[in-house]
C-alpha positions, 0 to 999 in steps of 0.5 A: 500500500502506497499511502493512507490516501490510496484505496486498495483491493483485498482478495480472499476466499471465505467459506468457499466463496471468493471475495474481492473488496475495495478498501477506501481509507477515510482519513480523520483528524487523529486516525485513519479508518477504512470503508468497505462495502460488504453485502451492499452495506458500507462498513467502517473498520477502525482501531479500538482501544486495544489496537484491533480493528473493529467493524462499525456497520451503517444504519441500514446494515444494522436494521436489515440483513445480518452480515456474518460477524466472522466475515467481518473479522476476516476482513479486519484481519486482511486489512491489518495484513495489507497494512503490515506489508 
């Protein structure tokens, strides 16, 4: 990844299904979060107090269909791996 302003692509397989997701950095005053569209919902990934990425769903995702929490954990892990390269 060249910088926090550049989107990047995650490619991985989860439960036998391939996923190709664009990760868009969202630079805030004191931190960088990442926005990813998962199952037609925008999910924001940001670090929690322990330094681990957590997923924050948009209001529609919370009200509508359920997104697999393990999938969100896998995406958070893949973001972390991509940033460590």
